[in-house]
Every structure is written in structure tokens, then in C-alpha cells.
C-alpha positions in Angstrom: 170.5 62.8 110.5 173.1 61.4 108.1 170.8 60.9 105.2 168.9 64.1 105.2 169.0 66.8 107.9 165.7 67.9 109.4 165.0 70.6 111.9 164.1 69.1 115.3 161.1 69.8 117.3 157.4 70.1 116.6 157.3 73.9 117.1 160.2 74.4 114.7 158.5 72.1 112.2 155.2 74.0 112.5 156.9 77.4 112.0 158.8 76.0 109.0 155.7 74.8 107.2 155.4 77.8 105.0 159.0 77.4 103.9 158.3 73.7 103.2 155.4 74.5 100.9 157.6 77.0 99.1 160.3 74.4 98.6 157.8 71.8 97.4 156.2 74.3 95.0 159.7 74.8 93.4 160.1 71.1 93.1 156.7 70.7 91.5 157.4 73.5 89.0 160.7 71.9 88.0 159.2 68.4 87.7 156.2 69.8 85.7 158.5 70.8 82.9 158.3 67.1 81.9 154.6 67.3 81.6 151.6 68.3 83.8 150.1 64.8 83.9 151.7 62.8 86.8 150.6 59.5 85.2 153.2 60.1 82.5 155.7 62.0 84.7 157.1 59.9 87.5 159.2 62.7 88.9 156.1 64.9 89.2 154.0 62.0 90.7 156.6 61.4 93.5 156.7 65.1 94.4 152.9 65.4 94.4 152.7 62.4 96.8 155.0 64.2 99.2 153.1 67.4 98.9 149.8 65.7 99.7 151.3 63.9 102.7 152.1 67.3 104.3 148.7 68.7 103.4 149.9 71.3 100.9 146.9 73.4 99.8 145.3 72.0 96.6 145.2 75.4 94.9 148.9 76.1 95.6 149.8 72.6 94.3 147.8 73.0 91.1 149.1 76.5 90.5 152.7 75.2 90.7 151.9 72.4 88.2 150.4 74.9 85.7 153.2 77.4 86.2 156.0 74.8 85.7 154.3 73.3 82.7 154.0 76.7 81.0 150.2 76.7 81.1 150.0 80.2 82.7 152.1 82.1 80.1 154.8 82.8 82.8 158.5 81.9 82.3 159.9 79.8 85.2 163.5 78.9 85.4 165.2 77.4 88.4 168.8 76.3 88.3 169.9 73.3 90.4 173.2 73.8 92.2 175.0 71.9 94.9 177.3 73.5 97.6 179.7 71.3 99.4 181.8 71.9 102.5 182.0 71.4 106.2 180.0 72.5 109.2 181.9 73.3 112.4 184.0 70.4 113.7 184.6 69.0 110.2 181.1 67.6 109.7 180.6 67.1 106.0 177.5 68.7 104.4 176.0 68.9 100.9 173.5 71.7 100.3 171.1 71.3 97.4 169.6 74.5 96.0 167.0 75.5 93.4 167.5 79.1 92.5 166.3 81.7 90.0 169.2 83.9 90.7 172.7 82.5 91.2 174.1 86.0 91.8 172.0 86.1 95.0 172.4 82.5 96.2 176.2 82.1 95.8 177.1 85.1 98.1 174.5 84.0 100.6 176.0 80.5 100.8 179.5 82.0 101.3 178.2 84.0 104.2 176.4 81.1 105.7 179.5 78.9 105.5 181.7 81.4 107.3 181.3 79.4 110.5 182.3 76.3 108.6 184.2 75.8 105.4 182.8 76.1 101.9 184.5 73.7 99.5 184.7 73.3 95.8 182.7 70.9 93.6 183.6 67.3 94.5 185.4 68.2 97.8 182.8 66.5 99.9 180.7 64.5 97.3 183.3 61.7 97.2 182.3 60.8 100.8 178.6 60.4 100.0 176.7 57.7 98.0 174.1 59.0 95.5 170.9 56.9 96.3 167.2 56.9 96.1 165.5 57.6 99.5 162.0 56.5 100.3 160.4 57.3 103.7 157.5 55.0 104.4 155.4 53.9 107.4 153.8 50.5 108.0 150.1 50.2 107.3 149.8 47.3 109.8 151.7 46.1 112.9 152.8 42.9 111.2 154.5 44.7 108.3 158.1 43.7 108.1 160.6 46.3 106.8 163.3 43.7 105.9 160.9 41.6 103.9 159.4 44.6 102.2 162.9 45.9 101.3 163.8 42.5 99.7 160.5 42.0 97.9 160.3 45.6 96.6 164.0 45.7 95.4 165.5 48.2 97.9 169.2 48.0 98.6 169.0 48.7 102.3 166.7 50.1 105.0 166.8 52.0 108.3 164.0 51.9 110.9 163.7 55.1 112.8 162.2 55.5 116.2 158.8 57.4 116.3 159.2 61.1 117.0 157.4 62.7 119.9 153.6 62.5 119.3 153.9 60.0 116.5 152.7 56.4 116.9 154.5 54.7 114.0 158.1 54.3 113.2 159.2 55.6 109.8 161.4 53.4 107.7 164.0 54.8 105.2 164.3 52.5 102.2 167.5 53.1 100.2 167.6 52.2 96.5 169.7 52.5 93.4 168.9 55.9 91.8 167.4 54.3 88.8 165.1 52.1 91.0 163.5 54.9 93.0 160.1 54.9 91.2 159.9 51.2 90.9 160.5 50.5 94.6 158.2 53.3 95.7 155.4 51.8 93.6 156.1 48.3 95.0 156.2 49.2 98.8 152.4 49.6 99.2 151.9 46.0 98.2 154.2 44.9 101.0 152.4 46.8 103.8 154.0 50.3 103.7 152.6 53.7 102.8 155.1 55.9 101.0 155.6 59.4 102.7 158.2 60.7 100.4 160.6 59.6 97.6 163.6 61.4 96.2 167.1 61.1 95.1 169.7 62.2 97.7 173.0 61.5 99.3 174.1 59.2 102.1 177.4 59.7 104.0 179.9 56.8 103.7 181.7 57.7 106.9 179.3 59.6 109.2 180.5 61.2 112.4 179.0 59.8 115.6 177.3 62.6 117.5 178.4 61.0 120.7 182.0 61.8 119.8 181.2 65.6 119.9 180.7 67.6 123.1 177.2 69.0 123.7 178.6 72.5 122.9 180.1 71.3 119.6 176.9 69.5 118.6 174.9 72.6 119.3 177.3 74.6 117.1 176.7 72.1 114.3 172.9 72.2 114.7 172.9 76.0 114.7 175.0 76.1 111.5 172.6 73.7 109.8 169.5 75.5 111.0 170.8 78.8 109.5 171.4 77.2 106.1 168.0 75.4 106.1 166.3 78.7 106.7 167.6 80.1 103.3 164.8 80.2 100.8 166.9 78.7 98.0 167.9 75.6 100.0 165.9 72.5 99.1 167.7 69.7 101.0 170.8 69.2 103.1 172.7 66.0 103.5 174.9 65.8 106.5 177.7 63.5 107.6 176.3 62.7 111.0 175.1 59.3 112.1 171.7 58.7 113.4 
């Protein structure tokens, strides 16, 4: 949970699929400003790989590329903004937004943080490392995450237990921000299929969920779920271990 918060449960994930496509469409439009051809635009290529992995409809994907690249005659402008603060029980959280209207997003974030504490820029970022994050799964049983990390040039890795209904464990490879594209291209040659690749934040001093009561942990989860439901929120990075 520490690297990137995700809603739990298959039913929740299914209900959130429409929001996921909306978030990806925004990312595609922003990335496509650098060119509509993924061969010459590594940022766009990485986002498209993620979109295809979650079966984003092809027409939605292509429309987002054209819109972002200015090929439809429409003007698209999304502003990237980070909100920092604390969830209940002093759990650090960084919220990454893409918005076309800061006058809407800012007050919405203030309301959502009422059950926690909204901080100023830098108030929480100091306790996170800015890293490249690559989620990948092994293509064969003998694939070794440690060997793949060393050979591909990743700084570290974390093997996560398969979620209910899944048969393969997902490995999170962590890289220097400048090496994200290089490592994501190298991993397939070392037995791993890349599921997603992005820049993000990893907590330096995550809170152990076991140190919180069941009631406190539920409060934190409820707080995070409410923020994640906001249409302008792209990613959340949370100071919880595991």
C-alpha cells in the first residue's frame, strides 16, 4: 500500500473501471502533447501499454491520443498539481491530480481532507522518495525477480502476493526516475511482462498497519477511498507499509 494506494476488492475494482479509463484517458492526452507516435514518445508508449493491459476500448484510446495531440481541433489543457497532507492517525499521503479547473479541484480537496490534515507544498514530500515504478509479472515459473532487477538496472524490487483470483505474483520494480523507460524495455528480456510503468513516490518511513487498531485502519481506508473517487485524482501515494 505504501508505494501506490489501490482500492481493495474485485467488486470495488470492477465498479471503478469507468473511472480508471477516465484517468488513463487524461494521462494519454497529456502524454500525446509530445507527439501522437508512441515510437518517438516514451511517455505515451508507457501509458498506452498500461491502457491496453486493462482492456481500455481502442476507440477511447485513439480518441484520447488525437485529442491530446491537437488533431481534433479541440483545446485540451490539464494542470498537474500535488496535494500533501495526512490521513487520519497521521498517515502521510500525497495526492496527484490532473485538472482542467483548479477552482473546482482545490476546494474539493480541502473538503476531502477535513477528516485528516491538508498540508502545504513540501510538508509531506520530504518523507517520500521520487522513483520509477514498474509493475510486472513473470512469464515463466523460473523467472527470478532479483536477477531481473539486477540485469535490467532496477534499484530495488518488491514481490507481492497474488490477489484473490490471480495466479501470478506481481513484482514492483523500483528505478531511478531517469531509468524508468530503459528498465521497462529491458524487463521482458529477463522473463517479465510489464503491466504498468510510471513515476511515483515511495514512503521512507511507512507506518505498519499492524500498529493501528482495526477501527483506525478502517478510518484510513475510508478516507483514502473518498479521495480516490474524485475525478481529478490520478494517483495516491500513502505512508503505509505493505
